NULOFI-493493 format. One line per field, with one value per residue (C-alpha): residue in three letters; residue number from 0; x, z, y. Coordinates in nm, 2 decimals, decimal comma. Example, Ala and Ser with C-alpha at 12.3 -4.5 7.8 and 13.67 -1.06 7.14 Angstrom:
// NULOFI-493493
sero <- [ALA;SER]
vexdo <- [0;1]
c1 <- [1,23;1,37]
c3 <- [0,78;0,71]
c2 <- [-0,45;-0,11]
END
This chain:
// NULOFI-493493
sero <- [MET;THR;ALA;PRO;LEU;ARG;THR;SER;LEU;ARG;LEU;GLY;PRO;LEU;LEU;VAL;LEU;PRO;LEU;LEU;LEU;ALA;GLY;CYS;ASP;GLY;GLY;PHE;TRP;SER;SER;GLU;PRO;GLU;HIS;ARG;GLU;ARG;THR;ASP;ASN;PRO;GLU;ILE;LEU;ALA;ARG;GLY;GLU;ASN;LEU;TYR;GLN;GLN;TYR;CYS;VAL;ALA;CYS;HIS;GLY;GLU;ASN;ARG;GLU;GLY;ALA;GLU;ASN;TRP;ARG;GLN;PRO;ASP;GLU;GLN;GLY;ASN;TRP;PRO;PRO;PRO;PRO;LEU;ASP;GLY;SER;ALA;HIS;THR;TRP;HIS;HIS;PRO;TRP;TRP;GLN;LEU;LYS;ASP;MET;ILE;ARG;TYR;GLY;GLY;GLN;ALA;ARG;GLY;GLY;THR;MET;PRO;SER;PHE;GLU;GLU;GLN;ILE;ASP;GLU;GLU;ASP;ALA;GLU;ALA;ILE;ILE;TYR;TRP;LEU;GLN;SER;HIS;TRP;PRO;ASP;GLU;VAL;TYR;GLU;ALA;TRP;LEU;GLU;TYR;ASP;ARG;ASN;THR;PRO;THR;PRO;GLU;ASP;TRP;GLU;GLU;ALA;THR;GLY;GLU;GLU;TRP;VAL;THR;HIS;ALA;HIS]
vexdo <- [0;1;2;3;4;5;6;7;8;9;10;11;12;13;14;15;16;17;18;19;20;21;22;23;24;25;26;27;28;29;30;31;32;33;34;35;36;37;38;39;40;41;42;43;44;45;46;47;48;49;50;51;52;53;54;55;56;57;58;59;60;61;62;63;64;65;66;67;68;69;70;71;72;73;74;75;76;77;78;79;80;81;82;83;84;85;86;87;88;89;90;91;92;93;94;95;96;97;98;99;100;101;102;103;104;105;106;107;108;109;110;111;112;113;114;115;116;117;118;119;120;121;122;123;124;125;126;127;128;129;130;131;132;133;134;135;136;137;138;139;140;141;142;143;144;145;146;147;148;149;150;151;152;153;154;155;156;157;158;159;160;161;162;163;164;165;166;167;168;169]
c1 <- [25,01;25,37;25,62;25,57;25,21;25,34;25,57;25,33;25,01;25,28;25,46;25,13;25,05;25,40;25,39;25,07;25,20;25,39;25,10;24,89;25,11;25,19;24,84;24,89;25,02;24,70;24,44;24,23;24,48;24,56;24,50;24,53;24,14;24,03;24,06;24,40;24,45;24,38;24,14;24,18;23,87;23,70;23,38;23,41;23,60;23,33;23,07;23,24;23,30;22,93;22,85;23,13;23,02;22,62;22,64;23,05;23,12;22,86;23,11;23,44;23,49;23,53;23,89;23,82;24,02;23,78;23,66;23,93;23,94;23,95;24,20;23,97;23,72;23,42;23,21;22,98;23,33;23,24;23,55;23,49;23,46;23,86;24,00;24,00;24,27;24,54;24,67;24,51;24,36;24,13;24,44;24,38;24,10;24,02;23,86;23,57;23,57;23,54;23,22;23,13;23,20;23,09;22,74;22,63;22,80;22,98;22,69;22,68;23,04;22,95;23,07;22,81;22,87;22,53;22,45;22,39;22,23;21,94;22,13;22,45;22,46;22,82;22,90;22,88;23,04;23,30;23,35;23,35;23,63;23,84;23,78;23,91;24,18;24,28;24,39;24,65;24,98;25,18;25,32;24,96;24,84;25,08;25,01;24,69;24,75;25,02;24,69;24,43;24,65;24,69;24,35;24,11;23,83;23,67;23,81;24,19;24,07;23,95;24,23;24,52;24,35;24,13;23,82;23,52;23,35;23,04;22,91;22,59;22,32;21,96]
c3 <- [8,81;8,50;8,59;8,27;8,35;8,74;8,60;8,31;8,62;8,84;8,56;8,38;8,60;8,58;8,23;8,18;8,45;8,18;7,93;8,19;8,29;7,94;7,94;8,23;7,99;7,94;7,85;8,08;8,41;8,35;8,71;8,46;8,39;8,02;8,07;8,09;7,75;7,38;7,25;6,86;6,73;6,51;6,64;7,00;6,91;6,59;6,93;7,12;6,85;6,80;7,18;7,25;6,92;7,02;7,39;7,50;7,24;7,24;7,58;7,55;7,18;6,85;6,90;7,22;7,37;7,62;7,71;7,65;8,03;8,17;8,40;8,54;8,71;8,63;8,80;9,00;9,09;8,82;8,71;8,28;8,09;8,07;7,72;7,76;7,50;7,73;7,83;8,09;8,43;8,23;8,27;8,68;8,67;8,72;8,51;8,75;8,80;8,42;8,42;8,73;8,56;8,21;8,36;8,66;8,56;8,81;8,98;9,33;9,42;9,30;8,97;8,69;8,46;8,39;8,46;8,11;8,29;8,11;7,76;7,84;8,00;8,12;7,84;7,65;7,81;7,81;7,46;7,50;7,75;7,44;7,23;7,40;7,50;7,17;7,10;7,44;7,32;7,45;7,72;7,94;7,85;8,03;8,35;8,36;8,41;8,66;8,86;8,71;8,91;9,24;9,26;9,14;9,39;9,53;9,87;9,73;9,59;9,87;10,14;9,88;9,88;10,18;9,96;9,95;9,62;9,63;9,34;9,20;9,38;9,33]
c2 <- [19,94;19,97;20,16;20,45;20,46;20,55;20,80;20,90;21,04;21,13;21,37;21,47;21,77;21,86;21,88;22,10;22,30;22,59;22,54;22,66;22,92;23,00;23,17;23,44;23,68;23,82;23,47;23,31;23,28;23,71;23,88;24,22;24,33;24,35;24,70;24,79;24,61;24,92;24,81;24,84;24,62;24,88;24,83;24,93;25,22;25,33;25,28;25,50;25,78;25,83;25,83;26,11;26,26;26,25;26,38;26,48;26,67;27,02;27,05;26,86;26,98;26,82;26,72;26,65;27,00;27,12;27,40;27,70;27,81;27,44;27,57;27,87;27,80;28,04;28,29;28,08;27,82;27,61;27,42;27,40;27,10;26,92;26,85;26,45;26,38;26,35;26,70;26,68;26,54;26,28;25,98;26,06;25,86;25,50;25,30;25,26;25,62;25,79;25,51;25,65;26,07;25,97;25,78;26,05;26,34;26,55;26,66;26,46;26,58;26,97;26,96;27,02;26,75;26,65;26,30;26,02;25,77;25,74;25,76;25,55;25,25;25,04;24,92;25,21;25,46;25,22;25,19;25,59;25,56;25,26;25,57;25,82;25,63;25,55;25,91;25,93;25,88;25,60;25,75;25,94;25,56;25,39;25,62;25,60;25,20;25,27;25,51;25,26;24,95;25,18;25,28;24,97;25,04;25,39;25,18;25,22;25,61;25,73;25,55;25,78;26,09;26,09;26,15;26,02;25,89;25,99;25,74;25,93;26,09;26,03]
END
């Protein structure tokens, strides 16, 4: 084997490594889940908006404003629908929890939000979340990203809060 060939074989991997690492900022090698990047895909956003109009608007409002008295429980102790416009606590829920609430509702945890399990699949729930987040102010979205990174699984959330997350009732 000639000296130039030996050198090429030894240095080849070192020359390729920077090219592989260049993709680590959100490409194939990224450790960040896809949902942590705001989408501007018009098809996903239109789908999310249509689903919101069909299933969510009656309780959460045309402009995602929630019930007027959302901070006060009703006579039965139930909390009215909160705003989903970034002004309430929605951003305090990680991605998996938002999907769970949309698909299975809040009844498993003593809430009143109905389950949409039969009407909304996982991709539909994700489209709704992407659409909602597209309306959040940047600072709210950035705070949500940090929250999502800190509680990426139900186990992480339970450890952080000391509360069990009931996925859904069957």
